[in-house]
LOMAR-972973 format. One record per residue: x, y, z of N, C-alpha, C in turn; residue number from 1. Coordinates in steps of 0.1 Angstrom, whole numbers, plus 5000, padded with zeros to 4 digits. Atoms other than C-alpha are relative to their C-alpha. Last residue first. Layout:
BEGIN
+------+------+------+-------+-------+-------+------+------+------+------+
: n.c1 : n.c2 : n.c3 : ca.c1 : ca.c2 : ca.c3 : c.c1 : c.c2 : c.c3 : resi :
+------+------+------+-------+-------+-------+------+------+------+------+
:    X :    Y :    Z :     X :     Y :     Z :    X :    Y :    Z :  NUM :
...
+------+------+------+-------+-------+-------+------+------+------+------+
END
This chain:
BEGIN
+------+------+------+-------+-------+-------+------+------+------+------+
: n.c1 : n.c2 : n.c3 : ca.c1 : ca.c2 : ca.c3 : c.c1 : c.c2 : c.c3 : resi :
+------+------+------+-------+-------+-------+------+------+------+------+
: 5002 : 4991 : 5014 :  4892 :  7631 :  1895 : 4991 : 5012 : 5001 :  100 :
: 4989 : 4992 : 5007 :  4906 :  7617 :  1927 : 4998 : 5007 : 4989 :   99 :
: 4994 : 4993 : 4989 :  4876 :  7607 :  1946 : 5012 : 5010 : 4997 :   98 :
: 5004 : 4984 : 4999 :  4860 :  7597 :  1915 : 5006 : 5009 : 5009 :   97 :
: 5012 : 4998 : 4997 :  4881 :  7566 :  1913 : 4996 : 5014 : 5001 :   96 :
: 5005 : 4986 : 5006 :  4913 :  7561 :  1893 : 4986 : 5001 : 5004 :   95 :
: 4994 : 4992 : 4992 :  4923 :  7530 :  1917 : 4996 : 5016 : 4995 :   94 :
: 5004 : 5002 : 4985 :  4896 :  7505 :  1908 : 5009 : 5011 : 5006 :   93 :
: 5013 : 4994 : 4997 :  4899 :  7518 :  1870 : 4996 : 4998 : 5014 :   92 :
: 5011 : 5008 : 5004 :  4936 :  7508 :  1868 : 4988 : 5007 : 5005 :   91 :
: 5009 : 5000 : 4991 :  4964 :  7535 :  1870 : 4988 : 4991 : 4997 :   90 :
: 5014 : 5004 : 5005 :  4995 :  7531 :  1850 : 4991 : 4999 : 5013 :   89 :
: 5008 : 5006 : 4988 :  5027 :  7551 :  1857 : 4986 : 4997 : 4995 :   88 :
: 5014 : 4997 : 4999 :  5050 :  7556 :  1827 : 4995 : 4994 : 5012 :   87 :
: 5008 : 5009 : 4991 :  5087 :  7562 :  1826 : 4986 : 5002 : 4998 :   86 :
: 5014 : 5001 : 5004 :  5112 :  7580 :  1804 : 4994 : 4987 : 5006 :   85 :
: 5005 : 5014 : 4998 :  5146 :  7588 :  1821 : 4985 : 5001 : 4995 :   84 :
: 5015 : 5002 : 4997 :  5163 :  7619 :  1808 : 4997 : 4986 : 5002 :   83 :
: 5003 : 4994 : 4988 :  5200 :  7617 :  1804 : 4987 : 5000 : 5008 :   82 :
: 4987 : 5002 : 4992 :  5211 :  7594 :  1776 : 5000 : 5007 : 5013 :   81 :
: 4997 : 5015 : 5002 :  5183 :  7609 :  1754 : 5013 : 4999 : 5007 :   80 :
: 4985 : 4998 : 4998 :  5174 :  7645 :  1765 : 5004 : 4986 : 5000 :   79 :
: 4997 : 4986 : 4998 :  5137 :  7651 :  1755 : 5015 : 5000 : 5002 :   78 :
: 4998 : 4990 : 5010 :  5133 :  7619 :  1738 : 5003 : 5015 : 5001 :   77 :
: 4997 : 4986 : 4996 :  5134 :  7590 :  1762 : 5003 : 5008 : 4989 :   76 :
: 5010 : 4992 : 5003 :  5119 :  7558 :  1746 : 5002 : 5017 : 5004 :   75 :
: 5002 : 4999 : 5014 :  5148 :  7537 :  1753 : 4991 : 5011 : 4992 :   74 :
: 4989 : 4991 : 5001 :  5149 :  7542 :  1790 : 5001 : 5004 : 4984 :   73 :
: 5000 : 5003 : 5015 :  5114 :  7527 :  1793 : 5010 : 5010 : 4993 :   72 :
: 4991 : 4991 : 5007 :  5107 :  7525 :  1831 : 5006 : 4996 : 4986 :   71 :
: 4989 : 5007 : 5009 :  5076 :  7508 :  1839 : 5010 : 5012 : 4995 :   70 :
: 4993 : 4992 : 5010 :  5052 :  7519 :  1868 : 5010 : 4991 : 4991 :   69 :
: 4986 : 5009 : 5003 :  5024 :  7504 :  1888 : 5009 : 5009 : 4990 :   68 :
: 4996 : 5000 : 5015 :  4997 :  7522 :  1906 : 5012 : 4992 : 4997 :   67 :
: 5004 : 5012 : 5007 :  4982 :  7514 :  1941 : 5003 : 4999 : 4984 :   66 :
: 5010 : 4998 : 5006 :  4988 :  7549 :  1954 : 4993 : 4989 : 4991 :   65 :
: 5010 : 4994 : 4991 :  5009 :  7540 :  1982 : 4989 : 5001 : 4990 :   64 :
: 5008 : 5009 : 4992 :  5027 :  7516 :  1959 : 4989 : 5004 : 5009 :   63 :
: 5010 : 5012 : 5005 :  5032 :  7539 :  1933 : 4994 : 4991 : 5010 :   62 :
: 5013 : 4993 : 5004 :  5046 :  7566 :  1956 : 4990 : 4990 : 4992 :   61 :
: 5006 : 4997 : 4987 :  5072 :  7540 :  1970 : 4986 : 5007 : 4998 :   60 :
: 5006 : 5015 : 4995 :  5083 :  7528 :  1936 : 4990 : 5002 : 5012 :   59 :
: 5010 : 5005 : 5008 :  5088 :  7565 :  1925 : 4991 : 4988 : 5004 :   58 :
: 5008 : 4991 : 4994 :  5109 :  7574 :  1956 : 4986 : 4999 : 4990 :   57 :
: 5004 : 5005 : 4990 :  5130 :  7544 :  1948 : 4987 : 5008 : 5005 :   56 :
: 5010 : 5012 : 5004 :  5133 :  7554 :  1910 : 4993 : 4993 : 5015 :   55 :
: 4996 : 5006 : 4989 :  5146 :  7589 :  1920 : 4991 : 4986 : 4999 :   54 :
: 5010 : 5007 : 4994 :  5146 :  7602 :  1886 : 5004 : 4993 : 5011 :   53 :
: 4994 : 5008 : 4989 :  5168 :  7630 :  1874 : 4988 : 4992 : 5007 :   52 :
: 4986 : 4998 : 5004 :  5162 :  7649 :  1840 : 5008 : 4990 : 5014 :   51 :
: 4991 : 4991 : 4992 :  5125 :  7638 :  1842 : 5015 : 4999 : 4999 :   50 :
: 4985 : 5002 : 5003 :  5107 :  7621 :  1814 : 5007 : 5012 : 5008 :   49 :
: 4991 : 4989 : 4995 :  5071 :  7614 :  1825 : 5016 : 4996 : 4995 :   48 :
: 4986 : 5004 : 5003 :  5042 :  7593 :  1812 : 5009 : 5013 : 5003 :   47 :
: 4992 : 4988 : 5001 :  5010 :  7593 :  1830 : 5013 : 4997 : 4998 :   46 :
: 4986 : 5000 : 5002 :  4987 :  7565 :  1820 : 5006 : 5015 : 5001 :   45 :
: 4996 : 4987 : 5001 :  4949 :  7558 :  1829 : 5016 : 5000 : 5001 :   44 :
: 4988 : 4996 : 4991 :  4936 :  7524 :  1823 : 5004 : 5015 : 4997 :   43 :
: 5005 : 4994 : 4990 :  4898 :  7520 :  1809 : 5014 : 5005 : 5010 :   42 :
: 5009 : 5005 : 4993 :  4913 :  7509 :  1776 : 4995 : 5010 : 5012 :   41 :
: 5000 : 5013 : 5008 :  4946 :  7522 :  1771 : 4988 : 4994 : 5006 :   40 :
: 5010 : 5009 : 4997 :  4947 :  7560 :  1780 : 5002 : 4987 : 4992 :   39 :
: 5008 : 5010 : 5007 :  4971 :  7586 :  1780 : 4992 : 4992 : 5004 :   38 :
: 5011 : 5008 : 4994 :  4985 :  7617 :  1795 : 4996 : 4993 : 4989 :   37 :
: 5012 : 5004 : 5009 :  5018 :  7634 :  1788 : 4990 : 4991 : 5008 :   36 :
: 5010 : 5011 : 5000 :  5045 :  7649 :  1813 : 4991 : 4999 : 4989 :   35 :
: 5004 : 5003 : 5012 :  5077 :  7666 :  1808 : 4988 : 4988 : 4997 :   34 :
: 4997 : 4988 : 5011 :  5089 :  7664 :  1841 : 4996 : 4996 : 4988 :   33 :
: 5007 : 5004 : 5013 :  5073 :  7641 :  1868 : 5003 : 5013 : 4993 :   32 :
: 4998 : 4991 : 5010 :  5096 :  7640 :  1898 : 4994 : 4996 : 4988 :   31 :
: 4987 : 5003 : 5007 :  5083 :  7619 :  1927 : 4999 : 5010 : 4988 :   30 :
: 5004 : 5001 : 5015 :  5058 :  7634 :  1952 : 5011 : 4999 : 4990 :   29 :
: 4997 : 5015 : 5004 :  5071 :  7627 :  1987 : 4998 : 4999 : 4985 :   28 :
: 4984 : 5001 : 5003 :  5075 :  7665 :  1994 : 5001 : 4986 : 4995 :   27 :
: 4989 : 4996 : 4991 :  5036 :  7670 :  1993 : 5016 : 4997 : 4995 :   26 :
: 4988 : 5009 : 4998 :  5014 :  7645 :  1972 : 5011 : 5007 : 5008 :   25 :
: 5000 : 5008 : 4989 :  4980 :  7661 :  1976 : 5013 : 4994 : 5004 :   24 :
: 5002 : 4991 : 4990 :  4985 :  7687 :  1949 : 4999 : 4994 : 5013 :   23 :
: 4987 : 4992 : 4997 :  5004 :  7663 :  1927 : 4995 : 5009 : 5011 :   22 :
: 4991 : 5006 : 4991 :  4976 :  7637 :  1933 : 5011 : 5008 : 4999 :   21 :
: 5005 : 5004 : 4986 :  4949 :  7660 :  1922 : 5011 : 4994 : 5006 :   20 :
: 5002 : 4987 : 4992 :  4967 :  7674 :  1891 : 4997 : 4998 : 5014 :   19 :
: 4986 : 4997 : 4999 :  4976 :  7637 :  1879 : 5001 : 5013 : 5008 :   18 :
: 4991 : 5008 : 4990 :  4942 :  7627 :  1884 : 5012 : 5006 : 5001 :   17 :
: 5008 : 4996 : 4990 :  4928 :  7657 :  1862 : 5006 : 4993 : 5014 :   16 :
: 4992 : 4988 : 4996 :  4957 :  7650 :  1836 : 4990 : 5004 : 5014 :   15 :
: 4991 : 5006 : 4995 :  4940 :  7613 :  1832 : 5011 : 5014 : 5007 :   14 :
: 4999 : 5007 : 4986 :  4909 :  7625 :  1829 : 5010 : 4996 : 5005 :   13 :
: 4991 : 4994 : 4988 :  4917 :  7649 :  1801 : 4997 : 4995 : 5016 :   12 :
: 5009 : 4998 : 4991 :  4889 :  7636 :  1779 : 5006 : 5009 : 5013 :   11 :
: 5007 : 4988 : 5006 :  4913 :  7637 :  1749 : 4991 : 5005 : 5011 :   10 :
: 5012 : 5000 : 4991 :  4934 :  7611 :  1767 : 4992 : 5014 : 4998 :    9 :
: 5002 : 4988 : 4993 :  4958 :  7605 :  1738 : 4987 : 5000 : 5008 :    8 :
: 5007 : 4990 : 5008 :  4960 :  7568 :  1729 : 5000 : 5014 : 5011 :    7 :
: 5007 : 4985 : 4994 :  4983 :  7544 :  1743 : 4997 : 5007 : 4990 :    6 :
: 5014 : 5003 : 5002 :  4989 :  7508 :  1724 : 4994 : 5011 : 5010 :    5 :
: 5005 : 5008 : 4987 :  5026 :  7506 :  1738 : 4983 : 4999 : 4999 :    4 :
: 4992 : 5012 : 5000 :  5041 :  7514 :  1704 : 4994 : 4994 : 5012 :    3 :
: 5009 : 5009 : 5006 :  5013 :  7541 :  1703 : 5007 : 4986 : 4999 :    2 :
: 5002 : 5011 : 4991 :  5031 :  7561 :  1726 : 4993 : 4988 : 4994 :    1 :
+------+------+------+-------+-------+-------+------+------+------+------+
END
């Protein structure tokens, strides 16, 4: 994901946020398949490549958690043409210690 200026989250802060949100998400949690965790500056990124993405569910989930998302079809590599690649971005104001 270096094309987007993302670096691996070696401290695993993003993964902890992901696991915490996933446990709290219930049935409305959007599909995150083949996930990877990154950072760009202070922002945290979860990259997913699900085989079936409900974009409306992802949009609602991101809105509820004050995150943004970007769909990047051309970067899908798990199953090109079928899997959808997207990333969700959390700013420091959202990724507070209550989630980590």
